[in-house]
C-alpha positions in Angstrom: 0.0 0.0 0.0 2.9 2.4 -0.3 2.1 3.3 -3.9 -1.5 3.0 -4.8 -1.1 5.3 -7.9 2.4 6.0 -9.2 1.0 8.8 -11.4 0.0 10.8 -8.3 3.6 11.6 -7.6 4.9 13.7 -4.8 5.9 16.5 -7.2 2.4 16.7 -8.6 0.7 16.8 -5.2 3.1 19.3 -3.9 2.4 21.5 -6.9 -1.4 21.3 -6.6 -1.5 22.1 -2.9 1.2 24.8 -3.2 -0.9 26.9 -5.6 -4.0 27.1 -3.4 -4.7 30.7 -2.4 -7.8 32.4 -1.0 -10.5 30.8 -3.2 -13.7 32.2 -4.5 -17.0 30.2 -4.4 -18.4 29.0 -7.6 -21.8 27.2 -7.4 -22.0 24.3 -9.9 -25.9 24.2 -9.5 -25.7 20.4 -8.9 -27.1 18.5 -6.0 -30.2 20.7 -5.4 -28.1 23.8 -4.9 -25.7 22.0 -2.6 -22.9 21.5 -5.0 -21.2 24.6 -3.6 -17.9 24.0 -5.4 -15.1 26.3 -4.2 -12.6 26.4 -7.0 -9.2 28.0 -6.6 -9.4 30.8 -9.2 -5.5 31.3 -9.0 -5.1 27.8 -10.4 -4.2 28.6 -14.0 -4.8 25.0 -15.1 -8.5 25.3 -14.2 -10.0 27.2 -17.1 -13.7 27.5 -16.4 -17.1 26.0 -15.4 -20.0 25.5 -17.9 -23.4 24.9 -16.5 -26.0 23.1 -18.7 -29.4 21.6 -18.0 -28.8 19.5 -15.0 -25.1 19.3 -15.8 -21.8 21.0 -14.9 -18.6 20.7 -16.9 -15.2 21.7 -15.5 -12.4 22.4 -18.0 -8.7 21.9 -17.3 -5.5 22.3 -19.2 -3.1 20.8 -16.6 -2.9 19.1 -13.1 -5.6 20.8 -10.9 -7.1 20.6 -7.5 -10.7 21.3 -7.0 -11.7 22.1 -3.4 -15.5 21.5 -2.7 -17.5 22.5 0.3 -19.9 19.8 -0.6 -20.2 17.5 -3.7 -23.5 15.9 -4.6 -25.0 14.8 -8.0 -28.7 14.0 -8.3 -30.1 11.2 -10.3 -30.8 13.4 -13.4 -27.6 15.3 -13.3 -24.0 14.8 -14.6 -20.7 16.2 -13.5 -18.1 16.2 -16.2 -14.3 16.8 -16.0 -12.8 17.7 -19.3 -9.2 18.1 -20.4 -8.9 20.7 -23.1 -8.2 19.5 -26.6 -4.6 18.4 -27.0 -4.0 18.1 -23.3 -3.3 14.6 -22.0 -2.0 12.9 -18.8 -3.3 15.3 -16.2 -4.5 14.5 -12.7 -7.5 16.2 -11.1 -7.8 16.0 -7.4 -11.2 16.8 -5.8 -11.4 17.2 -2.0 -14.6 17.7 -0.1 -14.8 19.5 3.2 -18.2 19.1 4.5 -20.9 16.3 4.6 -21.0 13.0 2.8 -21.0 13.1 -1.0 -24.0 11.5 -2.5 -23.9 10.5 -6.1 -27.1 9.4 -7.7 -26.3 10.6 -11.2 -23.3 10.6 -13.5 -19.6 11.5 -13.2 -17.4 11.6 -16.3 -13.9 12.3 -17.1 -12.6 12.5 -20.7 -9.5 11.2 -22.4 -7.1 13.9 -21.4 -7.6 13.2 -17.7 -5.4 10.2 -16.8 -6.3 10.2 -13.1 -9.5 11.4 -11.4 -9.5 11.5 -7.6 -12.4 12.2 -5.3 -11.5 12.6 -1.6 -14.1 13.1 1.1 -13.2 12.0 4.7 -16.9 12.5 5.6 -17.9 9.5 3.4 -19.1 8.8 -0.2 -22.3 7.2 -1.3 -22.9 6.0 -4.9 -26.5 4.8 -5.5 -27.8 4.1 -8.9 -24.8 6.2 -10.2 -22.9 5.9 -13.5 -19.1 6.7 -13.3 -17.1 6.8 -16.5 -13.5 7.8 -17.0 -11.1 7.4 -19.8 -8.1 6.9 -17.4 -7.6 5.8 -13.7 -9.8 6.8 -10.9 -9.7 6.8 -7.1 -12.5 7.3 -4.6 -11.1 7.9 -1.0 -12.7 8.7 2.3 -9.5 8.5 4.3 -8.6 12.1 4.5 -8.3 15.4 2.7 -4.6 15.0 1.8 -2.2 12.3 0.5 1.3 11.5 1.5 4.3 11.7 -0.7 3.7 8.2 -1.9 0.2 8.9 -3.1 -1.4 7.2 -0.2 -4.4 8.8 1.4 -3.8 9.1 5.1 -6.1 9.4 8.1 -5.4 10.9 11.5 -5.9 8.2 14.2 -6.4 11.0 16.8 -9.4 12.4 15.1 -12.9 11.9 16.7 -14.6 11.8 13.3 -17.3 9.1 13.3 -16.9 6.1 11.0 -20.6 6.0 10.1 -21.3 9.5 8.9 -25.0 10.5 8.5 -26.1 7.2 9.9 -24.5 5.2 7.1 -23.0 1.9 8.1 -19.9 2.2 5.8 -17.8 5.2 4.9 -18.0 4.3 1.3 -21.0 2.7 -0.1 -21.6 1.7 -3.7 -25.1 0.5 -4.6 -26.7 -0.5 -7.9 -24.0 1.6 -9.7 -22.1 1.2 -12.9 -18.4 1.9 -13.2 -16.5 2.0 -16.6 -13.0 3.1 -16.1 -10.4 3.2 -18.9 -7.5 2.5 -16.5 -7.4 1.1 -12.9 -9.9 1.9 -10.2 -9.1 2.4 -6.5 -11.3 2.7 -3.4 -9.7 3.7 0.0 -11.6 4.1 3.2 -11.9 2.6 6.7 -15.0 0.6 5.7 -16.7 -0.1 2.4 -19.9 -1.7 1.1 -20.5 -2.6 -2.5 -23.8 -3.9 -3.5 -25.2 -5.2 -6.8 -22.8 -3.0 -8.8 -20.7 -3.6 -12.0 -17.1 -2.7 -12.6 -15.4 -2.7 -16.0 -11.7 -1.6 -15.8 -9.5 -1.3 -18.8 -11.9 -3.4 -20.9 -11.5 -6.3 -18.4 -7.7 -6.1 -18.2 -7.4 -3.5 -15.4 -7.4 -3.7 -11.6 -10.1 -2.8 -9.1 -8.5 -2.1 -5.6 -10.4 -1.9 -2.3 -8.2 -0.8 0.5 -9.3 -0.4 4.1 -6.6 1.2 6.5 -6.0 2.9 9.8 -9.5 3.5 10.9 -9.9 -0.2 11.6 -8.3 0.4 15.0 -11.6 1.8 16.2 -13.4 -1.4 15.4 -12.0 -3.3 18.3 -14.4 -3.1 21.2 -12.9 -3.3 24.7 -15.7 -3.4 27.3 -15.0 -3.7 31.0 -14.9 -7.3 32.3 -14.9 -10.4 30.2 -17.1 -11.3 27.4 -17.6 -14.5 25.4 -14.4 -14.0 23.6 -10.9 -13.7 24.9 -10.6 -13.1 28.6 -7.8 -13.1 31.1 -4.1 -12.2 31.1 -3.8 -13.3 27.4 -5.9 -10.2 26.3 -6.0 -8.0 29.3 -9.4 -9.0 30.4 -11.0 -7.6 27.3 -13.4 -8.9 24.8 -12.5 -8.4 21.1 -15.0 -8.2 18.3 -14.3 -8.1 14.6 -16.5 -5.8 12.5 -17.0 -6.0 8.8 -14.5 -3.7 7.1 -15.2 -4.7 3.4 -18.4 -6.1 2.1 -19.2 -7.1 -1.5 -22.7 -8.3 -2.4 -23.6 -9.7 -5.8 -20.9 -7.7 -7.6 -19.8 -8.1 -11.2 -16.2 -7.1 -12.1 -14.5 -7.2 -15.5 -10.9 -7.1 -14.4 -8.7 -8.2 -11.4 -9.8 -7.4 -7.8 -7.4 -6.6 -5.0 -8.7 -6.2 -1.5 -6.4 -5.0 1.2 -7.6 -4.7 4.9 -5.7 -3.7 8.0 -8.3 -5.2 10.3 -11.9 -6.3 10.4 -13.8 -8.9 8.3 -13.6 -8.9 4.5 -16.9 -10.5 3.3 -18.4 -11.4 -0.1 -22.1 -12.4 0.0 -24.9 -13.5 -2.3 -22.5 -14.7 -5.0 -21.0 -12.4 -7.5 -19.2 -12.6 -11.0 -15.5 -11.9 -11.1 -14.1 -12.3 -14.6 -10.5 -12.0 -13.5 -8.5 -12.8 -10.4 -9.7 -12.2 -6.8 -6.9 -11.2 -4.5 -7.4 -10.6 -0.7 -4.8 -9.6 1.8 -6.3 -9.0 5.3 -5.0 -8.7 8.8 -8.5 -9.8 9.9 -10.9 -12.4 8.9 -12.1 -13.3 5.4 -15.5 -14.8 4.6 -16.2 -15.6 0.9 -19.9 -16.6 0.2 -20.4 -18.3 3.5 -24.1 -18.6 3.4 -25.7 -21.0 0.9 -28.6 -19.1 -0.5 -28.3 -20.6 -3.9 -26.0 -17.9 -5.3 -22.6 -19.0 -6.5 -19.4 -16.8 -6.2 -17.9 -17.3 -9.6 -14.3 -16.3 -10.2 -13.0 -17.1 -13.6 -9.3 -16.6 -12.7 -7.4 -17.4 -9.6 -8.3 -16.7 -5.9 -5.4 -15.7 -3.8 -6.5 -15.0 -0.2 -4.3 -14.4 2.7 -5.6 -13.5 6.2 -4.5 -13.2 9.8 -7.8 -13.3 11.5 -10.0 -15.7 13.6 -11.9 -17.3 10.7 -11.4 -17.8 6.9 -14.1 -19.2 4.7 -14.7 -19.9 1.0 -18.1 -21.6 0.4 -20.4 -22.1 -2.6 -17.7 -20.9 -4.9 -16.6 -21.7 -8.4 -13.0 -20.8 -9.3 -11.8 -21.3 -12.9 -8.1 -21.1 -12.0 -6.4 -21.9 -8.7 -7.7 -21.4 -5.2 -5.0 -20.5 -2.8 -5.9 -19.6 0.9 -3.7 -19.0 3.8 -4.8 -18.1 7.4 -2.3 -17.1 10.0 -4.8 -16.4 12.8 -7.0 -19.5 13.1 -9.7 -21.5 11.3 -9.7 -22.1 7.5 -12.7 -23.8 5.8 -13.8 -24.4 2.2 -17.1 -26.0 1.4 -19.0 -26.8 -1.9 -16.3 -25.4 -4.1 -15.4 -26.2 -7.6 -11.9 -25.4 -8.8 -10.6 -25.7 -12.3 -6.9 -26.0 -11.4 -5.2 -26.5 -8.0 -6.4 -25.8 -4.5 -3.8 -24.9 -1.8 -5.0 -24.4 1.8 -2.6 -23.5 4.6 -2.8 -22.4 8.3 0.2 -21.0 9.9 0.9 -19.9 13.5 1.6 -16.3 12.5 -0.5 -14.9 15.3 -2.9 -16.3 18.0 -6.3 -14.9 17.5 -8.0 -13.4 20.6 -10.4 -16.2 20.9 -7.7 -18.7 21.2 -8.8 -20.9 18.3 -6.3 -23.4 17.0 -5.1 -23.2 13.4 -7.4 -25.6 11.8 -8.1 -26.6 8.1 -11.6 -27.9 7.2 -13.1 -29.2 4.0 -16.8 -29.8 4.1 -19.8 -30.4 1.7 -19.3 -31.5 -1.9 -16.1 -30.4 -3.5 -14.4 -31.0 -6.9 -10.9 -29.9 -7.8 -9.6 -30.6 -11.3 -5.9 -30.4 -10.3 -3.9 -31.1 -7.1 -5.1 -30.3 -3.6 -2.5 -29.4 -1.0 -3.6 -28.9 2.6 -0.9 -27.8 5.2 -2.2 -27.1 8.7 -0.4 -26.0 11.8 -2.9 -28.2 13.7 -5.8 -30.3 12.6 -7.1 -31.2 9.1 -10.7 -32.4 8.8 -12.0 -33.5 5.5 -15.6 -33.9 6.3 -18.9 -32.5 7.2 -20.5 -32.1 10.7 -23.6 -30.5 12.2 -22.4 -29.1 15.5 -26.0 -28.5 16.9 -27.1 -32.1 16.2 -23.6 -33.5 16.8 -23.8 -35.6 13.6 -21.4 -36.3 10.8 -23.0 -35.2 7.5 -22.5 -36.6 3.9 -20.3 -35.0 1.4 -17.3 -35.7 -0.9 -14.0 -34.4 -2.2 -13.1 -35.3 -5.8 -9.6 -34.4 -6.9 -8.3 -34.8 -10.4 -4.6 -35.0 -9.3 -2.8 -35.6 -6.1 -4.3 -34.9 -2.7 -1.7 -34.1 0.0 -2.8 -33.4 3.6 -0.1 -32.6 6.1 -1.0 -31.8 9.8 2.0 -30.5 11.8 0.6 -30.6 15.2 -2.8 -32.2 14.9 -4.8 -35.1 13.3 -5.6 -35.8 9.7 -9.3 -36.8 9.8 -11.5 -37.9 7.0 -15.3 -38.4 7.4 -16.6 -38.1 3.8 -15.7 -40.1 0.6 -12.5 -38.8 -1.1 -11.4 -39.6 -4.6 -8.0 -38.7 -6.1 -5.3 -40.0 -8.4 -3.0 -40.2 -5.4 -3.6 -39.6 -1.6 -0.9 -38.7 0.8 -1.8 -38.2 4.4 0.7 -37.1 7.1 0.4 -36.3 10.8 3.6 -35.3 12.4 2.5 -35.4 16.0 -0.8 -37.3 16.1 -2.9 -39.7 14.0 -4.3 -40.3 10.5 -8.0 -41.2 11.0 -11.3 -42.0 9.2 -14.7 -42.8 10.4 -16.4 -46.1 9.8 -18.2 -45.0 6.5 -15.9 -42.9 4.3 -13.9 -44.5 1.6 -10.6 -43.3 0.1 -10.3 -44.0 -3.7 -7.0 -43.6 -5.4 -4.5 -45.3 -7.6 -1.7 -44.7 -5.0 -1.7 -44.2 -1.2 0.7 -43.0 1.4 0.0 -42.8 5.2 2.3 -41.4 7.8 1.4 -41.0 11.5 3.0 -40.6 14.8 0.6 -43.2 16.2 -2.5 -45.0 15.1 -3.6 -45.2 11.3 -7.1 -46.4 10.9 -10.8 -45.8 11.5 -13.1 -45.1 14.4 -16.3 -46.9 15.3 -19.0 -46.6 17.9 -18.2 -48.1 21.2 -19.6 -48.5 24.8 -17.4 -48.1 27.7 -17.4 -50.3 30.9 -19.9 -47.8 32.5 -22.4 -48.4 29.7 -21.9 -45.0 28.0 -22.0 -45.2 24.2 -19.6 -43.0 22.2 -20.6 -42.4 18.5 -18.2 -41.9 15.8 -19.1 -38.2 15.7 -18.4 -38.0 19.4 -15.0 -39.3 18.9 -14.2 -37.2 15.8 -14.9 -34.0 17.7 -13.3 -35.1 21.0 -10.2 -36.3 19.4 -9.7 -33.2 17.3 -10.7 -30.6 19.9 -8.6 -32.1 22.5 -5.7 -33.2 20.3 -5.7 -36.8 21.8 -3.0 -39.2 20.9 -5.1 -42.4 20.1 -2.8 -45.4 21.1 -3.2 -44.6 24.8 -7.0 -44.1 24.7 -8.4 -46.1 21.8 -11.4 -48.3 22.8 -12.0 -50.1 19.5 -10.3 -50.4 16.2 -11.9 -50.0 12.7 -10.3 -50.0 9.3 -9.5 -47.0 7.2 -11.4 -48.1 4.0 -9.7 -47.8 0.6 -11.2 -48.8 -2.8 -8.1 -50.7 -3.8 -4.9 -49.7 -5.5 -1.2 -49.4 -4.7 -0.1 -48.6 -1.2 3.3 -46.9 -1.6 4.1 -46.3 2.0 2.8 -46.8 5.5 4.9 -45.1 8.1 4.3 -45.3 11.9 6.2 -46.1 15.1 7.1 -49.7 15.9 4.6 -49.8 18.7 1.8 -48.5 16.5 -1.4 -50.1 15.1 -2.3 -49.7 11.4 -5.7 -50.9 10.1 -6.6 -50.7 6.4 -9.4 -52.4 4.7 -9.6 -52.6 0.9 -12.7 -53.1 -1.2 -10.5 -54.0 -4.2 -7.2 -55.6 -5.0 -4.3 -54.0 -3.2 -0.5 -54.0 -3.6 1.7 -53.0 -0.6 5.3 -52.1 -1.6 6.5 -49.8 1.2 6.1 -49.8 5.0 7.9 -49.0 8.1 5.5 -49.6 11.0 4.5 -51.7 14.0 1.5 -54.0 13.4 -0.2 -53.6 10.0 -3.7 -55.1 9.9 -4.8 -55.3 6.4 -7.8 -57.0 4.7 -9.4 -57.1 1.3 -12.9 -58.5 1.2 -13.0 -61.3 -1.4 -10.1 -59.6 -3.1 -6.3 -60.0 -3.5 -3.4 -58.7 -1.5 0.2 -58.6 -2.8 3.0 -57.6 -0.5 6.1 -57.0 -2.7 9.7 -56.1 -2.3 12.4 -55.4 0.3 10.9 -52.0 1.4 8.1 -53.5 3.5 9.1 -53.5 7.2 6.9 -54.2 10.2 6.6 -56.3 13.4 3.6 -58.1 12.2 1.4 -58.1 9.0 -2.0 -59.6 9.9 -4.3 -60.5 6.9 -7.9 -60.5 7.5 -9.9 -63.8 6.9 -12.1 -62.1 4.2 -9.1 -62.0 1.9 -9.3 -64.5 -0.9 -5.7 -64.3 -2.1 -2.4 -63.4 -0.4 0.9 -63.3 -2.0 4.2 -62.4 -0.3 7.0 -62.3 -2.8 10.1 -61.2 -0.8 11.9 -64.0 1.1 14.1 -61.7 3.1 11.3 -60.1 5.0 11.7 -58.9 8.6 8.1 -59.2 9.6 5.8 -62.1 10.8 2.8 -62.9 8.6 -0.4 -64.0 10.1 -3.3 -65.3 7.9 -6.3 -67.6 8.3 -6.5 -71.3 7.1 -9.2 -71.6 4.5 -10.3 -75.0 6.0 -10.6 -74.6 9.7 -10.4 -70.8 10.1 -7.4 -71.1 12.3 -4.7 -68.4 12.2 -1.5 -69.4 10.6 1.8 -67.7 11.5 4.7 -67.6 9.1 7.9 -66.3 10.7 10.3 -64.2 8.9 12.8 -67.1 8.5 10.2 -69.7 7.6 9.7 -71.1 4.2 7.0 -73.4 2.8 7.7 -74.5 -0.7 5.8 -76.9 -3.0 7.6 -77.9 -6.2 5.6 -78.9 -9.2 6.4 -82.4 -10.9 5.7 -83.3 -14.4 2.1 -84.3 -13.5 0.4 -87.7 -13.7 -3.1 -88.5 -14.8 -3.9 -84.9 -15.6 -3.0 -83.8 -12.0 0.0 -81.8 -10.9 1.6 -83.7 -8.0 3.6 -81.6 -5.5 6.7 -82.7 -3.7 5.6 -83.7 -0.2 7.1 -83.6 3.3 7.2 -86.8 5.1 3.8 -87.9 6.3 1.9 -85.5 4.0 -0.7 -86.6 1.6 -1.2 -85.4 -2.0 -3.1 -82.3 -2.9 -4.3 -81.6 -6.4 -4.2 -78.6 -8.6 -6.2 -78.2 -11.9 -6.0 -74.8 -13.7 -5.6 -73.1 -17.1 -2.4 -73.6 -19.1 -1.0 -74.5 -22.5 -2.6 -77.9 -22.5 -6.3 -78.7 -22.5 -8.4 -78.1 -19.3 -10.2 -81.4 -18.3 -13.9 -81.2 -18.8 -14.5 -83.3 -15.8 -11.7 -82.7 -13.2 -10.9 -85.5 -10.8 -13.1 -85.7 -7.7 -11.1 -85.6 -4.5 -11.5 -84.3 -1.0 -8.2 -82.4 -1.6 -9.6 -80.4 -4.5 -11.8 -77.3 -4.2 -13.3 -75.3 -7.2 -12.6 -71.7 -7.0 -12.5 -68.7 -9.2 -9.2 -68.2 -11.0 -6.8 -65.5 -9.9 -5.3 -63.4 -12.7 -1.5 -62.7 -12.7 -2.1 -59.0 -12.6 -3.6 -58.2 -9.2 -5.1 -55.0 -10.5 -7.2 -56.8 -13.1 -10.7 -58.2 -12.1 -11.1 -61.9 -11.7 -12.3 -64.1 -14.4 -15.7 -65.9 -14.0 -14.8 -69.4 -15.0 -14.6 -71.8 -12.1 -11.2 -73.6 -11.9 -10.0 -76.1 -9.3 -7.0 -75.1 -7.2 -4.9 -76.9 -4.7 -5.9 -75.6 -1.4 -4.1 -77.8 1.1 -7.4 -79.4 2.1 -6.3 -82.9 3.1 -5.6 -84.2 6.5 -4.5 -82.1 9.5 -1.0 -83.4 9.6 -0.3 -81.2 6.5 1.4 -77.9 6.9 -1.5 -75.4 7.3 -1.7 -72.5 4.8 -4.2 -69.9 3.6 -4.7 -71.8 0.3 -1.6 -73.0 -1.8 1.8 -71.8 -0.7 4.6 -71.3 -3.2 7.9 -69.5 -2.4 7.9 -67.9 1.1 4.1 -67.2 1.4 2.2 -67.4 -1.9 -1.5 -68.3 -1.7 -3.5 -69.6 -4.7 -1.5 -69.8 -7.8 -2.6 -71.4 -11.1 -0.3 -73.9 -12.8 -0.5 -75.4 -16.4 -2.5 -78.6 -16.9 -0.8 -81.6 -18.6 -3.5 -83.8 -20.1 -3.4 -87.4 -21.3 
């Protein structure tokens, strides 16, 4: 904010103010006789005033300062600022000394005026107005003078009210139309823009709204404690944020820049922004928080940075990137559509007076075409919750690219369905959690936690009190509870299937992952990994999987462990008697295939074992009537590629179904631990 308008240089301003002498009053005839323009007659660059029917035209041949007592324009009137023929690049500064300026009619500035400034510290109202300039324009209510950098200043010691003439905002723009050939700037302690349209530089310019200095007066400090901050941390005072910048159903052709020293920056009832929306606030930011059916539509990027208690973007459509950073507390997006990437971040830049943690929250139904990156100082919650009814609500997050959620000092919690190309969840200090309903769908997954990785489910304590999933979600996140010391029951984090690239947790941790599809695990460094795939396949591959135990759920139809040099114990369930089988890291069970006899593959047996039979597809013919034997079970074939669906033709597989003296195994074991593998048939 050190240079709002470079064209308003220190030299130009010094010249304009230096030439002011004892002025003579000239009545423009506008505003029901209240125009009362006082124009410095010694200013040689002002060449005259022409009055017409409901109009006034001021002529200039160079940089000029027009000093008004009051400045009003009625609905049927027009005020025109004209540079003389052949004159270009001049600045006209208008200062108003008394009363709020009320503009209901038209203000125009022709091609020669490169910068038109209206400055009224008493406030400005545009209502049904038309404002047209060929060059840049500035509307300011901060003060009667500017500093050397061209920034309007306000005297903090002044007792001037911030709601002049009963108006709630110092600058109000309602139902008005601005067409500006250059850039447009509004500067005031507070502003309200309602159902108005702005076209700047044919859609390629900037509209800048700046609230400064006067915001200090919007902190209320009553005696005693209120519902907000209280005690030594804030001197026994209650702090309340007041709206500093409000935009309602606004249309802008161009880029928007909003800068606020303090207070709430708010957009409501949708709006259409055909460029970028940029917000930089030391207070809170609320973008389209209420769902009234109106969408905030931004065709370009949204770049919002705040340092307040709360930061929202709801019911918003962004054609480009959505970037939001809050240094003061809570950050939430809900029901958003983003054409490119979404980046959400909370940082501990300042503690808000209410003491809220820095918390990132994704609710409702959301779709992002690119990547989503969430980095929170504390918790991350991807879900929806009704605080009044204490219920988890439905919703979803659909991401076209990679979803990365990193909680530095809190949990990563998911309570709605999430879909992405890749999902990467990390909690540095606490846990990675889901409820008992949400499903994560991705091609690749990575999970890293300082403790438990898994789901939550309803449970009843020894005293008979029932804790719902919603109870646990809120309790764990609000109290930042580390789960392994307090968990009452385990549930699985549900995934749709895919490739688990990495599971990272301490050696004493518990990991619970349930898959609805085939799953491959190629990387882990954890304690106990509990994994199951209902009627699907699990492949554990390679030397980068490390754990104390890998426990495979009995629902899993197929388990294959390829790496013989593993350092973990594998536990799975015998298909015949449902007993748990333990394979230690140094154990091997190997069945070798012979040349086959009578259409049956005959394995090499250990002493005392009986024969098991295997019939499956291969280069030879598949028997129409496979041999009948207690040791043969007909099962669906398993494809070589674990990511492909199973075929539907029943095929008989060896399943170690003979007498109990056999080595128990899940189905058929080949190599270290390989369950259910088809071999070629040799026919007669």
